[in-house]
N, C-alpha and C positions, 0 to 999 in steps of 0.2 A: 268340834272343839270341846274339850272338857268343861270349859265355863258355860257353854251352852247347855250341856247335859245337866250340869249342876243346877242351873237355873230352872230347867223343867222339873227336876226332882223336888225343888222347893217352891213350886207354884202356888200351894195351898197357903204357905206362909204370906205370900205377897197379896193373896186375895182375902186374908182372914180379917183385917181391920184396917181403918183408915186414920188419918191424922198424925199426931206426934208419935203414936205407938209404932209408925212405920219408919221412924228416923234411923233406926239400926240398919236399914237397907242403904243408907248413904253414909259418909264420912262428916256430914254436917255436925257442928257443935250442938249438942242437945240442950246446952244452957243458953243458946242464943234463940232470939226470935227471928227467923230468916223468912222475910216477906218479899225477897228480890230475886225469885227464880228467873224472871225476865231478862236479866243483864247478861249473866254467863251461863245460866242453868245449873244443875248440880248433877254430876254423873254418878249413878248407883254403882255400888261395889261390884256387882256381878257384871257389869259392862266394863269397869276397869280390869277385872279378872280376865274377861275375854280379850280385851286390848293387850294386856300383858302376855297372854298366850300366843298371840300373833307376833309380838316383838320377840319372844323366845324362839318361836319357829324361824323367824328371819334369821336370827343369830346362830342357829344350829348349822345352817349352810347358807350364808348370805348370797354366794354367787348363783346357786341353784334357785333360791327363792326369788331373787331379783329377776333372773333371766327367764325362769320357766314358770314359777308359781304365781307370781304377783299379778301378771296380767289376767289370767283366768280368775283369781280370786276377786280381783277389782271388778271385773264384769259381772260376777255372781253377786256381789255385794250391791252394785248398781242396780241389778234387776230387782232385788229385794226392796230397795228404796223407791224405785220407779214404781213398783206395784203400790207401795204406800201412798205416794203423792199423786198417783193417777196420771202417769205418762209412759211413753214407750221407753224401754231401757236404752234404745239407741239414741235418745234424745238427751240423756242425762250423763253428766260427768261429775266427778268430785273437785271441790275447791276447798280451800282452808277455812272460808268463812263467806258470808253473804257479800260483805264488803269487797273481798277479792273477786267474787263473781260479778259484781257490779262494775268494777274497775276493768275486768277482763273485757266486758262488752264495750264499754266506753273507749277503750284503748284500741279495739278492733274495727270500729265503725269508720266509715269514710263520711266526712263532712265537707260541705262547700262553705267558704267564708260568707257569713251573714245568715247561715241557717239558724234555726231556733231549737232549744231544748226546753220543753214545758215540764215543770215540776209544782210542788206546793211548798208552803211554809211549814210543813209538818216533817220534812225530809230529816233523815238521820244525819247528824253533823258530818260524819265521816264521808258519806256518799255526797253530801252537799260540796264538801271540799273537792272531792273528785270531778263533780260537776263544773266547779269553778276552774279547775285545772284544765278540763277539756275545753271549756269555752275560751279560756285565755289562749291556749295552745292553737286553736283553729279559728279564732276570730268569730266566735259564735255568740248568739243572744241567749241569755238565760232568763227565762220568763217564770216568775214565781206566783202562781195562783194562791190567793190569800183565803184559804179555808178557815172559817170561823171556829173558835174554840172558846167557851163551851159551844156545842152544836146541838141543834133541834132535830135534824133529819139527814138521812143519806143524800137526799137530793140537794142539799146545800154543797156537798163535795162536788157532784158533777156541775152544778151551776157555776161555782167559782171557777172551775177549770175551763168550762165553755166561755165564760165571760173574759178570762185572761187570754185565751186563745184568739177570740174575736177582736180584742182590743189590739193584741200585737199585729194582727193583720191589717186592721184599720188605720192604726196610727203609724206603724213602722214598716208595713209591708214584709213582715218576717215569715219566711217559710219554715213552719215547725216541722222538724223531721222526726223528733223522738219525744215521747211521753215517759218520763221517769216517776214512778208512783209507788208508794208503799202499799202493802196489803194490810198490815197492822203497823200503825205509826209507833215510834219508840217513846217519845216524850209524852204523847197525849193518849196512847193506848187505844186508839180508834180503829176499828175494822172498816176500812174503805170499801164502797160498792164496786169491787174490782171488776166483775163481769161487765157492768154497765159502762164503766170507764174504758175498758178494752174495746168493747163494741163501738162506742162512740169514736174512739181514736182511729180505729181501723176504717170507719166510714169517712173519716176526714183525711184518710191517707197517711196517718202518723203511725209509726212503729211504737212498741210498747216494751219497756223495760220495768220489771217489778223487783222492788226490794221486798222479799218476802222472809226477812230474817226471823220474825216473830211467829210465823203461821205454822210450820210443820210441827205437828204434835200438840198444838194449841187449838186449831180448828180443823175440821175435816177439809181435805184438799182433793181436788181433780183438776189437775193442771190441763189435761186435754180439753175439758169443757171451757175452762177459763180462756184458753187460747192466746195467751200472752206470747210474744215473740221470744223473749227471754225472761226467765224467772229464776232468781237467785235466792237460796234459802239456807237456813241454818238448822243443824240437827242437834247440836249441843245444847241448845236451849230446851225447848219443850219436848224434844224427842228423846231425851235422856242419853244422847251419844257422848263419847268422849270428846274433850275440847280439841277444836281444829277440825270439825267435821261439817263441812257445808256442801252444797251442790249447785250446779247450773244446768237448768233445763232449757233447751234451745230448739225452736221449730226447724225441721229438716231444711227449709229453704235458706236458713241463715247459717248453717253449720260450716260451709266451706270457707266462709269468710272470717270465721272466729278462730282466734289463736290464743293459747294460754299467755299469761304475763311473762313467763319464762319461755323463750324459744329454745328447743333443745333437739335431741335426736329425732323426735316424731315429727318435725316440721314437714308439711306437705304429705304426710302419710295418711291423712284423713282425721276427722274430728275427734273420734274416740282414741285412736292411737296417740294423737298429738298431746291430748290431755292426760291420758292414762300413764304416760311416760314422760317426765320432764327431768329425770335424773335422780340421784339417790335422796330419798326422804322417808320419813316414817308415815307409813300409810296405815297403821294399826287402828286409828280412830275411824277410818272408813271401812276397814275390813270387819271391824266388831259392830257394825251398824244393825246386823240381824239380831244381835242380842238386845240392842237398844229398842228395836221395834217390838221384839217379844216381850220385853219388860213393859213397854207402853201398853201393849194389847192385853197384857195379863190382868190388868185392872177393870177390864170390861165386865168380869163376872157374869157372863152369859149374856150380858145387854150390850149389844153393839153401840159403840160411841159412848160408854159409861163415862170414861175419864174426861172427855170433852164437857159432857154435861155437869159432871161433878165440879170440876174446877170453875166452870162458868157460874154455876149456882153459888158456889162458895164465895167467889169474888164479889158477886152482886149483893149477897147478904152482908158480905164484910163492908162494902161501899155503903150501904145503907146504914150500917153502925156507925161509920165514920162521918157521913152526912148528917145524921141526926145529932151526934155528939158535938160536932164542930159547926153545926148550923150553915152547911154548905150544901148546895144542890149538886146532884149528880150531873156530870158535864156532858152527857149524851144519852140517847135513848138506849135501852138494854140491848136492842138489836145491833148496835154498833159497838158493843163491849164483849170481849172474849174472855181471857183469863187474867187480864189486867185492867185496872181502873186507875186514872189520875184524878185525885181530888185536891182542891184548893187548901193550902195550909190556912189554919185559922188566922184571922186577921189580928195583927198586932206582933205576931211572931217575926214576920219577915221585915218589919220595921226595925228589928235589932239584930237579926241573924240572917246571914246569907245562906245559899243552898249548902255550901261546903261545911260552914259551921253548924248548921242545924243537923246535917247528916251525921257529922262526927260526935254531936252532942247526943244524938239518939243512940249511937253505938256505944260511946265510951261510958255513958251514965246508965243506960237502960238496957244495952246489949240487943238493940234492934237494928237489923240491917234492912233498910229501905232507901230508894233513892229519892232525892229531893232535886227537883228540876225547874230551873227558872225560865219557862216557856212564856214567850211574849203573847199575851192575849189583849183584849180590850182594856184591862187593867195591868199595864206592863210590868208593874213591880211585883205582881203575885208570884208565889212560889206553888209548885205542885208536888204532891207527893204520890208516887205510883206504887200501888200495891200489887202483888201477884198472888195467885192462889195455886197451889200445887197439892197433890194428894197427901203430902205430909204435913199440911197446914190445917188449922181448926179455928173456929170462931173466937175462942178466948185469946188467941194471939192478936187479933185485931182489936178486941176491946182493950187489951194492954196498951196497944199503940194509941188508941183514941185517949185513954186516960193519961198516957205519958205526955201526949202533945198538950193536953189541957193544963197539965202541971207546968210545962215550959211557958205556955201561954200566960198563965197566972203570974210567973215570976217575971216574965217580960213587961207585963202592964204595971208591976209594982216598982219597977226601976225608974 
C-alpha cells in the first residue's frame, strides 16, 4: 500500500523527537492538553491514510474485493496482529472492540441455571452490564470480588478473588463456571496479575475470559504464555489503529462453540470463516493494522520496548507531580501501573462539583481533556482523575493540570 511506503520513507521524522513536537503526526488540537489517550486512543495520520487506501481499493471494484480479496487480506492482517500479541494466527479474529468480543463469548457459552460468574468491582461498566444481562437470562449468580483501591500489592487482587470464590461455595454452594477479569482496569488503571489469576482459576476448574481493552500497545503481550481461554482486546487505544479495531483470541478447544454476534453466511463453516465474513461492512480499520503496528514499533529507536518504558516512566513522573501538588498518595505500587494512573481529586473539589461538571470545567476553561471517574472506594464520595501518557505528551502538561486543579480547589474553598 502507498500509505505503508510513505510511512517507511518518513521513519526518521517519527524517531527524531518526543513530546508535543510530535503532535503534527496526529490530528489532535495542538492548543489542547490531551491527557486521555486511554479512552479512545488517537489515530495517527499515517494510519488513517492507510485506512483510506483500503477503502478506495474496495470501492474500485466492490464485488471482487469482497468476494476474492477481503478474506486473504484479513488473514494477513490477523497474522501481523497475532505475532504482535503473541498468539497463533488461527486463534485470532477481528471484532469491532473489546466489549463486542466480551459479549461474543458470553452469548456463546452454555450455562446451567444456578452457575456462577466471578468478577471484580473494577470491571468496565459496559462489560458489567453484559454480565448482568447474561446472569438474568440464564438465572446465574454474579459474584463480585471486592478488590481494594487504593491497593498495596498484587497479592490483594488474588486474595480478594479467592475469598469471594470460597464464600460463594461455602454459603451458596455456587458452582463458578467463569472468571471475567480485566488485564488493565479502566476506572482505576491497575494492571492485574493476570497470569496468576488464570493459573489459579484453571486449577479450580474455572474458565477465564479477559477484558484486555487497554493492554495491546500499552504493555508487552504474550497471549500464549498467559493461557486465557478467551482474550478480547482493543487496537484503537494504545496500538494506534483506526477506530473500531479490536480482536478476540480464543484457545483451539473453545473455537467450535464460539459464534459471532451476527450469524451469517459463515455459520458452521469454522471459527475463522464464521468471524471473517458476517456480511457487508467496512474492514479498513482491521486491514490497516500493519501500519499501526509499524508506527508503534518505529518509536523503539533501536531499543526494544522503548515506547512501553517511555510511556510508563512518563506517567509515573506525572503521577508524582500530581501526588505532591495535591498531597495525594499514589493509589498502587509502580509495578501495577502501566501507561495510566488514577489520582484522587484534591479534597474540597468533589464537595461542590460532580464528575461531569469537573470534566467540563477543565475542558471549557483550561482546555484540558482528562477523565474524571467516581469510583467507589473506602471514601465513596471521592472522585478520581485518570491521566494517560503517550509519546506526544510531556511533563509540562501535567504540571499545568496540577496547577489548574489547585485553582479550582481554591475557588471551591472560598465559596
